[in-house]
N, C-alpha and C positions, 0 to 999 in steps of 0.2 A: 457315510452312506454312499454306495457306488452309483454313478450315473448310468442311466439306461443307454443302450446303443443308439436310440433315436436322439437323445440329448447330446451324445457325443458327436453324432452326425451333423446335427444342427449347429452346434458350436464350431465344429470343424469347417462347415461350409461358410459360416460367418467369417472365420479367420481367412479362408480362401478369398472371399469377396473383398475384404479389406486389403489383403496382400495384393490382389489383382489391381485394385484401384490405385494403390501407391506405385505399383510397377508401371501402370499406364502413365501416371503423372511423371514419374522419373524418366520413362522412355521418351515422352514428349519433350521434356527439358533437354535430354541428352541429344536427341536427333536435331532439335532446333539449334542447340549450341554448335553441333558439328556442321550444320548447314551454314551458320553465320560465320564460322571461324575458318573457312576454307582458304588455303593459300592461293594467291593469284600472282601472276607476273604481268604488270601493266606496262606497255611500251609508252615511253614519253617522247622519244625523238629518234630519228634515224639519219645517218650520214652516209652518202655513197661517194666513193672516191675511185672512179674508174681510170684505167690506163687509156688515155685518149687515142693512142695509136691503134687500139683494137676494139674499143667500146665507145659508142656515141649515143646521142639522144637519150641521156639518162634522166630518169625522174624517180624520186623517192619521196613518199608522203606517208604521214601517220595521221589517222583520223580517230579521235576519241568518240566512242559510241555510248559509254557509260562511265561511272566512277571507277569501275573495275576492269575495263577492257578498252583497248584501242587497236585498230586494224591498220596493217601496212599494205600499201600498193606500190609496186615498183615496175619500171619498164626500162629496157635498154636494147640497143641494137648491136649485135656482134658482127664485126667486119670480117673476121677470120674464124674458122672452126676451132673448137677446143676439143682435142682428142684424148688427152690424158690429164684431166683436171686433178690438181692437188689442193686440198683445203686445210688451212690452219685455223684453229679456233681458240685463241686465248681469252680468258675471262678476267675482268677487273672489278674490284669493289671500291666504292667511294669511302674513304676513311674520315676520321674526325677533322682532318685538316682540309677537307673538301677536295682531296686529290684521289685519282684512281690508282689503286695499287693492285698488283697481281693477286689473283684469287684461285689458288689450287689447280685450276684447269688450264691446260695448254696442250691441246691435242692436234696432231697432224696426221692426215691420212690421204690415200688416193681414193677418189670417189668411186672409180670403177671396181676396185677391190671390195668395197662395201656393197655395191649394187650386185656384183656377181657372187657375193657371200664368201669371199676369200678373206675378208677382214670383218670381225664382229665388234670392233671398237664401239662402245655405247654411244659416244658423241658423233661418230660417223653415221651410225644408224639413225640417230635423232635428226641430223641434218638432212639425210636422204628422205626420211618420212615427211619432213616439212616441205621438201622440194616436191615430192609427189602430190602432196595434198594441196599446196597453194600456188604452184607454178605450172607453166606449160611444158616443163621438161619431161620427156618421156624416157630418157636413158641418160647415161653418164657422158655421152658424146653430144656436144652441142654444135649444130650446124650454124652457118652464118644466117642472121635474121633476127627477128624480134624475140626477146625473152621477157616474160611478164610474170608478176606475182600479184594475186588478188586476194584481198581480205585475209591477209596472213596474221597470225598471232602465235605466241609461244604456248604450245600445248603442254599443260602441266602433267599429262599422263606419260610424256616422254622425258621429262626433266626431273632430276632429283630435287628434293626440297632445299632451297637456299635459305640461309638466315635472312631475316628482314633487312632490307637496305637497298641502296642504289647500285646498279651494276651496269657495266659496259661489256657487251658480248661482241667481239670483233670476228668477222668471218673474212678470211683472206684467200682469194682465189688466184691460182696460178696454173699455167699449162706447161707441162714438162715433156721432154723427149729424151732421146739418147745422148744429146749433147748439151742442152741448156734448159733452164727454167725461166719462163717469162711471166711477170705479174699481169693479171687480167684486171683486178680491181679489189677494193676493200669496202666492206659494208659494216658500219658500226651501229649496233642496236643499244639504245639506252633505255633501261627499264627499271622498274621498282618491284621488289618482292615484298608483298604485304598481305595482311589478312583481308579477305573480302569485306568491302564496306557494306554495312548493314543497310538494308532498304528501310526508308522511313514510312513506306506504305503499309497500311494495315493488311495482314495476310488475308487472302480470300477464304471463304467458307470451304471451298473444295480443297485448298492446301491444308487447312486445319484438319479436315476430315481424313485426308490422306495420311497425315502424321499420326492422328489418333488410331487409325486402322492399323498402321504398321506397329505402333506400340502395343496395341491390344493383341495382335497376332503373336508378337514375340512373347508377351506375358502369358498368353494362353498356352503356348508351346512349353514355357517353363513350368507352369502348373501341371500340365499333362505329363511331362517327363518326370516331374517330382512324384506324382501319384503312381506312375508305372513302377517306380522304385520303392514305393511305400504302400503296396496293395493291402497290407495288414491294417492300415488306418481306416476306420469306419467312414470318415467324412470324404474319402476319395471314391466311395461307391457312387457310380453313375456319372462320374466326370470323364 
């Protein structure tokens, strides 16, 4: 015996509701998992090694503000101007023998070429973006005086995902002209690439409602798109 159109519609809507419920649950689990497994780079230590003939009054500090983040504050005083800065950025990873070994990246660039968009080396762009965001540097030319960095951290949106581990990112500054190159100083950043540590706090109601709302909207869009492609099905009527 054939089922009536109303029976098909009711059965279909029941299937839709069950499917929507499961999609919401899966969506919540997926979003929550993505939220908790975010890769972070936490700074553990910093070393500043200036050339005392050109840089004085150096201060480098790291302050942890959470399990996942620490902020850097640096100060120094330039005795002479830096007109044509060259930066080298080698990266090292700590191996099983507890020693730092070279890790893929060793980039050298003239900072002014990056600022003036004559050089689009990704690591040069990354360094300049961090300079602009966290320091008082306004151009690639540094006048004598105070240079400061406040509340700096490694922005993951500018950095490719590193494998989990301990790293040393060395930033070597020098000033070059037509006849010679003179070292200005070296800054070593020691950091850990890791998954974001999960909070032990119970999520607030507003956070849970926001996650449920996102999952519901995504599921509703899926059902709507499915029915637009399946207009011949009786249970899609009215959706």
